[in-house]
N, C-alpha and C positions, 0 to 999 in steps of 0.2 A: 248314741248310735244313730238316732234319727237326725240329730243335728249334723253329724258328719256326712250322712247320705245326702242331706239337703244341700250342703255346700258343694258336693261333687256334681249334683245336678245343675246347680247355678253356674258352675265353672264351664259346663258344656255349652251353655247358652251365651254367656259373656265371659270371654277369656281375659283375665286380668294379667297384667305384667308388673313386675317389680321395677321401679324406676332406677335407671342407671345414669350415672353422670355423663356430661357431654363428652369429656375426654375419653371415657370408656367406649361411648358409641363410635367416635371417630376412629378409635384404635380397632374396633371390631369390624368396621367397614373395610379397613385396609388389610385385615388379616384374612388371607385366603385359606391358610391351613392353621387353625387355632391349636395351641398347645394342649395336650391332654390334662384334664383337671387332676388335682390332688385333694385328698380328704383332710379336712381340718380336725384336729384332735384337741385334747386338753379341756379347756374351759367350755368349748362348744358342746362337747359330749356331756359335760357335767350339767349344762343348762337344760338338757332334754328331759331330765327326770326319769322316773320309772313308773310310767302309767300303763304298762303292759305292752305286749307285742304289737297290738293294733295301733296304739297311739304313740309308738316309739318315735322319738325325735329324728327328723330327717337331717342329713348331714349336708352342709353347704360346700360348694366346690369353688376353687380358684384355679386359673390357668397356670401352667408351668412355663419357665422355671421360676420357682418361688424365690430363690435367692436373688435373682436379678430384679424381680418385680418389687420385692420388699424395699429395696433401696429407693425406688422412685414412687412408691405408693403413698397415699395420704396418711396422716398420723392416725386416723381412726382405724384404717385397715391394719396398720402395724400393731396397734394396741389390741386389735381383735386376734391377730395371729399369735400374740404373746399371751392371750388369755386374760387380759385385764378386765376387771369387773366394771370399770367406768365406761368401757366401750361395748358392753353387751348389747345395748340397744342400738349402737351405731351401725352394726352390720346389716340391719334391716331398715332402720329408719333413716339413717344417714346423718345423725347428729354427731358431728365431729368434736363437739365441745363437751361431751359428757352429759348433756341435758336429756330430758325425757320427752319422747315423742308420743303425742296423743293419737289414739286410734278411734275412729268414728264408727260406731256400730249401728245396729238397726234402730230406727226411730230418731236418728240424729243425736243420740246420746253419746257423750264423750266418755270413753273408758280409759282408765289408767293403764299404763304398760303392764303393771303387775297383776291385773285382773285375770280371772280364770278364762273368760272368753277370749281375751287377747292372747293369752298363752296358747289356747287351742288354735286360734287362727294363725298365730306365729308359727306353730308347728306345721301348718299346712301350706304356708306361703312359699316355703323353700324346700320342695321335696327333693330327696336324694335320688341317686340313680336306681335304687331298688324300689322305692315307693312311688316314683313318678309314673303316671300312665303314659306320658309322652315317650318315655324311654330315653330321654336325653338329659344330661347333667345341666343344671342351671347355674351358671357362674354368678356369684353374688359379690358385688363390689360396693364400696361406700361412696357417698356423695360429699364433695367438699363444701364447706360452709358458705363459700361465695357462689355456689351454684343455685339453681332455682329450687324452691322448696315445694313446688307442686308440679309433679312430672307424671305424665302418662305415656308409656312406651309399649308398643306392641311390635312383635316381630317373631320370626321363627326361632331365634336364639334365646328369646327371653319369655316365651310363653310358659305360664305355670297355671296350675289348677286353682282357681280362686277368683274373686271379684276384682274389679279395678281398684288399685290401692291409691288412696289420696293421702298425701303426706303434708304435714305442717310442722314447722320447726319452732320450738319454744325459744324464747329469748335466752341467750346464752348467759349464764352467770359469770361474773367477773372474777377471775382467779388467776394466779400466776401460772398454774398448771395449764390452763387453757391457752394462755398467751404463748407459752413455750411450744405447745402443740401446734398452734397456728403458724409460728415462725418456722418450725420444722417442716410443716406441710408446704409453706411457700417456697422454702429452699429446695425441697424435694421435687416440687413441680417444675422448677427451672430446667430446661433441656440442657444437658451437658454434651458438647460436641465430642463425637467419638474420634479418637486418634487412630490413624491407620497403623497397622503393624510395622515393626522395624524393617522387615524385609521389603515391604512395599515402598517405604521411604528410601531404602537403599537402591531399589530398582529405578525409582524416579531420578534419584541423584546420578546414578550411573548413566541413564539415558540422556539426561541433560548435559552431563560432563562430556560424554562421547560426541554428542551432537555439536556442542560448542567447540570442542577440539577439532572436529572435522571441518566446521565452518571457518575457523581461524586458519587452519592449515590450508584449506582451499584458496582463501584469499592471498595468503603469503606465497603459495606456489605459483599462483597466477601472476602476481607482481614480479616475482623472480623470473618467470618465463618471459614476460614482456621486456624486462631489462636485458636478458640474454639475447632475445630475438633482435632487439634494437641494436645491440652491440654487433651482432653478426651481420645485420643488414647494412649498416653504415660504416662498420669498422671504426667505431666512434673513438675508442681510446687511442688509436694510432694516428689520428688526424690533428692538424693544427687548429687553433681556435677559429680562424676564418672559415676553414672548410667545415667545421662543426656547425657554425652559424648558418651556412648556406643550406644546410638540411632543413631549416625552418623556412617554409615556403608560404607566400601569401600573407593572410592575416595572422598566421602563427608567428611570423617574423616581427610583426608590429608588437604583439603582446610581449614577446621575449625582449624586445628592445627597451620597453619601458621598465622591465625588471632590471636590466643592466643600468638604466638611468637612476633607479632608486639606490642601487648599490654604490654608484659614483657620487651620489649627493652627500654633502657634508653632514647632514642630519636628516632624520626621518621627517621632521616637520618641514624642512626646506624642500625635500624631495616631493612630499605631497603637494606643497604649494606650487611647485613647478609643473606638476602634472595637471592640477586643476586649472592653472592659468598658462597652458602650454601654447607658445607661439613659435616654437623651434622645430615643429614637425611639418606642418602644412603652410605653405607660403600665403601671406596675406590673410591668415585665419588664426584666431585664438580659440582654442577648444578646451573644454573640460574633459580631459581624456579619461579620468577616473569614472565619471558618470556615463559618458558616451560610449566607452568601450568596456565598461565593467572590469576595471583593473584591480578589484579587491583581491583576487588571488595573487597578483604580483606584489601588492603591498604586504600581504600576510607572509608570502615566501621570503621577501627581502628582510622583514623583521625577524623571522625565524632564523634566517641564515646568519644574521649578525648577532642576534641575542644568544644563540646556542654556541657561538664560537666556531662555527663550521668553516669559516673562512681560512682557518689554519689547517683544516683537515681535508676538505673536499673542494673541488672547483665549483663555481657558481652554476654552470650548466648541468653538472651531475646532480647537484642538490635540487635544482628546479625540476628536471625530468624525474628524479627519484620521488618527489612529492606526488607528481601526477600518477606514476606507476603505483604508488602506495594507495592513492585514492581509488584506482581501479581494483585493487585488492579488496578495499572496503566495499566497492560496488558489488563484486562477486559474493562477498560474505553476506551482504544485505539480501541479495537474491536467494542465497542459500537459506537464510533464516525465514524469509517470506514463504517459500515453498514448504519448509519444515513446519511452520505454524499452521499452514492450511491443511497439510496432510497428516501431521502428527508423527512423522518419521523422518529422520535425517537422511534416509536413503533418497528421498525426493530432492533434497538439497544437493546431494552429490550428482544426481542426474541433471539437475538444473545447471550446475557448473560445467559439466561435460558438454552439454548442448551449447552453452554460451561460448565456450572456447572453440569448439569445432566450427561453429557458425560465426566466428568473430568478424569475418568479412562483412556480415550484415548486422552485427550487434554493436559494433563500436568502430570509431574512426581513429583510434589511438595510434594505429600503425602508420598512418599517413600524416597526421597533424596532431602533435602532442599538446600544444598549449590551447587548443580550442576551448571555448567556454563550456561547451557541453561535457567535455572530459573532466572539468572541474566541478560541474554542477550536478550531473546525473547521479554520482555516488550519494550525495546528500538526499536527492529525491528518492532513491532506492531505500535509504534508511527511513525516510518518512513513510514510505509505503509499508515497510516491514512493521514499523511502530503502529501504523493505522490498522494493519491486519490484526495485530495482537490486541489492540484496543477494542475492535469490533467483536472479538470472541466472547461468547456468553459465559464461559467458565473462568473468567479472569477475576482475581481478587482486587481489593481496593488499592493495595500498594502497586500491583502490576498496572492498573489503570492509570495511576498517577505517573508512574515511570513512562508509560507509553505516551501519555499526554505531553509531558515535558519534552520527550524526544521528538514528538511531532512538531511542537512549537519551535524548538531549536533548529531542527533540520529544515523546516520550511523557510525560516528566516534566512538561514545560510544559503539555501538554494536560490532564493530571490536575489541575494547579493551577487552570486556567482555568474548569473546568466541574464542577459537583457531580455530574452524571450521566455523567461520562466513563467510569466503571468499567463501566457497562453496555455501552458500545460496545467497550471493550477486551476484555470477556468474549466478545463475538461474534467479535472478531478472534482471541482465543486458541483458540476452537473451530475456526476456519478453519485455523489453523496446526496444531492437533492432528490434524485430518482430513487435512491435507496430509502430515503425518508418517506417519499410519497407512496411507495409500494407497501409501507408498513411492515417491513420485514426486519427492521433494525431493533436493537434493544432500546426499551423505552427510557432507560436512564442515561443514554449516551447521545443521543441527538436531541432529546428533550423537546420534541415538537408534539409527541403523542401523549404527554403527561397532562394531568389536570382534567377539569371539566370540559364540556363542549364549548362553553364560552371562552375558556382559557385557550383552547386549541384554535378557535377562530381568531382570537386576538393575536396569537403568535403568527398565524398564516397572514393576516392583514399586515402585521408589522413587517414580515418578510417582503411582501410585495411593495409596501411603502418604501422600504429601504432600497429595493431595486429601482423603483420608479424615480425616487429622489436622486439616486446616483446617476442614472441616465440623463435626467433633466439638468442637473448641475453640470454634467459633462458637455451637454449641448450648449448651455448658456455660456460656459467658459470659452468654448470654441468660437462662439459668435462674437464675443467682445475681445478675446485675446487670440491673435493669429498663432496657430500651432500646426506645423507641417510635419512633425516627426512621425515616422512610420506611415505617412500618407501614401507612399508608394506601395504599401502592402495591400491596400484596398484595390488599387489599380491592377496590381498583379493578380489578385484573386478574380477580379472581373475578367481579365484576359485569360486566366487559366480555365475558367468555366465557360468561356466563349460568350460572355455577356457584352464584351466590348472588343472589337477588332481594332488594333492600333498598329501604326508604323513606327512607334516610338522605339528608339534604339535600346534604351534601358530596359523597358518591359520585355521586348523580344529577346534581349540578351539573357535576362533572368529566366525566361521560359526555356531557353536552350540549355541552361545549366543541367547537368545530369542529375544532380540532387533534387531538382525541382520538377523533374519529369515523372511520368507514370512508371512504376516499377516494370522492369523487363521480365521476360519469362525465365531468364537465368536465375533470378532471385528465388522464385518459387521452386525451380528445379533443384537448387542447392538445399533448400529447406526440406524438400521431399527426399533427397538422397540420404540425408542424415536422419531420416525417420521422424523428424520434428513436426513437420506440417500435418501428416496424417493423424498422429496421436493428438495434436492440438485440436484439430477439427472434431475428433471423436469426443474429447473431453468437453469442448465448448458446447457441442450439441446437447450432451447429457445434462450439463449444468444449466444451460439456458432453458431447456424444456422443464427441468425440475423447478427452476425459479418461476417460470410462467405457471406451472401447476400450483405452486404454493400461493402465488398472487391470485389466481382464479379461485382457489378455495377460500381465501380470506375475503375476497370481494363478495362471495356468496354467503359469507357468515359462518363458514364451517369452523368449528372449534375442535382442537385436538385434545384427547384425554390426557396425553402426556405433555408436560411442559418441557421436560428434558429429552432431547433427541438422542436415541440410541442407534447402534449399528443396525439392529433388526428393522428399524422403521424405514430406512431407505429414503430419507428426505434430505438430500444434501443441499437442495435449493433453499432450505429454510434457514441456513446459516448466513448471517448478515455479511461476513467477510467474503463468502463465496459470491454472493449477489453483487457486492461492490466490484470485485475483480472481473466478473462477467461483463458488467456494464462498462467498466473502464477499458477493458481490452477490446470490446466491440467499437467504442468510440475511436480509440487509437488505431485499430485496424482499418476502420473506414477511411481515416485520413491517410494512412500509409498506402492504401490502394490508389490514392490520387497523387501523392507526392512521395517520391522515393526516399528523400532525405529523412522523412519521419519514420522510416523503418528502424532507425537506430533507437527510437523510443518504444516501438511496438514489439520488435523481435525479442528483447529480453523478457517482456511479458509473456510472449509465446513460450519461451523456455520454462518460465516459472509455472505457468498454468498447465502445460502438458506434463511436466514432471510431477506436479501435485496430483493430477488426475490418475495417472497410471499407478501411483503409489498409495492412493487413498482407498481403503476398503469400503468407505461410504459410497463412493462413486460407483464401484462395481455392484454394491448392494442395491443402489438405486436402479441400475440397469436390470438386475435380476428381478427386482420387484415388479418392474414393468413387464418383463418376459414371463413372469410367474413360473419360475424354475422349480420343478418338483423332483427331478431325478436325483439331484445332489443337494445336500444342505446348502442353501445360498450363503449363509454366513461363513461357513468353512471355505467354500469356493472363493468368496470375495477376499478372505484373508490370504488364501494361497495365491491368487492372481496378483494381489497388491505386492507380493514379494517376488513372484516368479517373473512377471512381465518386466519390471525395471531391471531385474538381474539379467535377463536375456538381452534387453536393449543395451545395457552397459557393456556386456561382453562383446556384442557385435560392434559397438562403437570403438571399444578398445582394440579389437582385432583389425579394424579397417583404418582408423584415424591415428592411432598412437604412433605407428611407424612414420607417418607423414610429419607429425609434430617433432619427432626426434630428428628427422632429416632436416627440417627447417633450422633447428638449433645447431646442427653440426655443419651445415653448409655455410661457407664464408662468402658473403656478398660484398659489394663495394659500390658506394655512391660516387660516381666520377663525373664532375662537371668543371673541366678546366677553363672553359670560356668565361663562365661566371666568376671564377676565382681571379682570372686575369683582369676582368673588368673592374672588380672591386679593388684590386691592388692598384690599378691605374688611377682610379678616383681618389684613393687615399694619398697617393703620391703626387699627382699632377693637378687635381682640381682645387680651386681656392676653397677656404673654409666656409665662406659665405655664399657659395654657389648653390643654385636651385636647379634640380634635375626634373625633367619631364619625360614620361614614358608610360608604359602599361602599369596599372595599379599593382599587379603581382610583383613586378620588378622593383617598383618604388618601395614596397615593403622590405625587400631584401637590402636595398641601398640604405634605407633608414637604419636597419639593424647592423649591417657590417661596417658602415662608414660614419653614420651619425649625421649625414648631410640632409639639408632640407629638400622636400619634394613637393610636387604640385597636387598629388592625389594619393589616396590610400585605398587598399582593398577592403573597404567597409561598405556595407549595404544597408545600414540603418539610418542614414542621413541623406536628405534630399540634395543638399548642397554638394556633398562629396560625390553622389551619383551623377549630378550634372557636370562636375569637373571631369569625372571619368569619361563621360560621353564626349566632351569637348576635346580632351587629350587624345582620345581614340581617333579623331579626325585625321591624324597623320597617316592612317591607313585607308583613307577615302580618296575620292576623286575631286580634290579641292585644289585651288591654286596655291602657290607658294606664299602669296600675300595674305590669303585667308589664314593659313596655318601660322604664319608669323604673328598676325594680330592676336590670334588665340593664345599663343604661347607667351607673348609679351604682356598680355593682360593678367597673367598669373606670375609675372616677374621671373620667368624661367630663364636660366643662363645656358643650359645644356639640354639637348634632345637626344634620346636613345631610341633607335629604331631596331626592333627585333626581327630578324629574318624569319623566325618560325611563325610569326603572325602575318607578316607581309606575304609569305609564300605558303600560307596554311592550306593544307589539303584535308578538310574535315570529313569525318565519316558520315555526318548527318548533313545533308544538303540544305542550304539556307541558314545554317547556324554558324557559319564562319563570321568572324568579326567584320571583314570587308564586305560580305554579303549583307549583313545587318545594316551597315553604314550606307550601302547603296540603296537599300529599301527606304531607310529613314530620309535620305537626301533626294529621293525621287529619281535615282539613276537606273532603276530596274522596273520594268513593267511586268507584273505577274499575270500575264495573259498569254495563252498558247506557249507555255514554257517561259524560261527566263530570257528576256530580251533586253539587252542594254540600250539605253537611250543615248542620244548624242550628248557628249560632254567635251567642252573645249580643253579640259585638263586631264592628264593621265593620273594614275594613282600616285599619290605623293611619295610613298615609301619606295616606289620604283624610280621615279623621276629624280629624286634627290640624290640617288647614288651615281647618276650619270655625270654630275658636276658641270652643268651648263646653265646659262642664264635663263630665267631669273633666279633659279634656286641657289646658285653660288653667291648671289647678292645678299641673301638673307641668312644663309647657313654655311658654315665652314666645317668640313670634316676634320676631326682632331684625333680620333682613335677608331679602330675597327679590328674585328677578328671574324671568325667563321659564323658567329651567332649575333654579334652586336655591332652597330654602327653609331658612333657618338659624334654629334654635330654641335658646334658652338654657335649660339644665336648671336648674330652680329648686332651690336648696339648702333653702329654707324653703317648705313646702307650705302654701298657703292655699286651703281648700275654699270654693267659692262655690256658692250654691244656684242 
């Protein structure tokens, strides 16, 4: 009695605890609501003995449910639950191998487990719910043999009446039973991934299946819509081949002409050789048309047309435009998937497609020029962006990452092949990814710059800058020793565009006057506002941008979040790497689109994707409500409701306003009528010699090359300095130059025929100072731009006017051979006869 009272007094001064294994500690820290304990029976009660009511054995407790815990519990605990004699000491001492644990008593004397004092102390170390003065059940668990053998744990959940317990494990005897027990314990400690229920798997499969079906259907419907609209606009099926080819204007005519040349070639190898060593297009010039004009689409289309046997089923022109329309369907599908991956719902994809089609005047140029390089290339870039979006997601498994990585590689390579300006867009994307990595909001295992020690990080950063500096240095050295003028006019154009260099050069001023290279008009923003696209885009962009900046600010200040997995309740949409990437990329593209209108065809599809994602994303609404500290209504519920209601309302309003217009466009029969051009091409094919060389405006020369196959002096291409210089010289036929000067220019390019267009000669432009003849007068010094436009004295009139009068000296150099309402054709005399 005195001994028991003394122990209770010592417990009040130094509260000892029973050592728990580390995995039990970690589990108890995470459990907010521990399961109710259950009482052990059987062998445990038999061990208590019958020493009277006062010294009755306390009963140990374990958390529920016991059925689930026993499967993952160590072997010692399972043996204790079954009442095994070999594990009687394990429940308290932690010996999983059946060994004896020594207890150290007063005076440093070691007492065996079976001694009387140890049995008394053992009865007090684990009080039950009735005998404990604390009034709380003490869960007792065993310690695995690989855990520490000397543990001291104190805490509210493990406090018991008694001194601090010091445990030391005796060397485990070698026996087959102990080995089997260790093997079972090792197997049981391995975490088994829980499989989701079957109905959850069915919901996921149904969601993915419906989304994929909607994406593919949207792409197919858009491709069919483009085909039907093209047929109605040009009445394509009821026209002759020459009239169909005239619908390809400018550089589109050049691309399609090479497609025809590949089909006429005796073999594919011979056709490729003729294109790479082409001397039948531009006079006195051999060009590598495949490299200079990026004719890989035409090569692929010609191979597919012949390899699939389509020459017996469909005409070449229908096969060609059908591929382009199919790629546009893939383009829409990729935008659908991108918005779906960002928002988690395919409803965002549907809204993206709706906005894209409604604003197609500002999202694509497929209606005006089918064979443009961007129409071939941008679908692959959209696929790359969709794959990159999936790759940056944090909840993607290994197989998904590999698939996205392969898709990124393949689509990027194809995109670079299809478009000669693809590297500019990829450069902007590289800047976006670099900023994403610099802001430290990406996943550490995907851009791989934040992994490793501090020294490893510094080495990677130094390596990055060395690569950049070495690339720039080698580029400068190569340009110093190897003359290279390709795309040099781009730098001059940018200087003139930003006002850094005022020039009178015809080519630069002509490029600045092109509508696609000017600042966007107010009509562009008005159209986006009327379709409700621009307001929602601005709202989504502001919320995402502020959230991204908030996360960056937190991380710069060293703030760490308790949760690694972002949930809807957190309201931190800016912490998602894919969102950060899209915010950076759309800001870069938008900044350029505000300067050059032609870049709107890159930015507006992004606007559709980002706006649709935002209004359909509960996380974005939750982020907004988190800032507003909404209390009246549950924010999660309201975010879910708005993510469904807002896009539904937008979709219904768009359907009501724009669907009748789309149907009217499909039912309205239009006709492309250009008889003057048809007559000109017919005359050239019938009357002009095969070896003749024609000179005229670059746009008309492209049509002549396509419809007749005759050689020309210039082409409507703007990525070559020599071709740009040729265009400027040929345009002099609309300037105030003498007949002799024009004759010398034309004969220097071996031209045989000159075509003067009445539309250019008598042009009445809407923008003053951007007419071809005005630009030529400025370049030639025939206009003084002071106190209004004042013409300077010139001995010669405008050539395009004077040559029509048929008087000397013009008739000495040129002889008119054909004319109609739009075109005047003059034969360039090889023998000059001067008449008085």
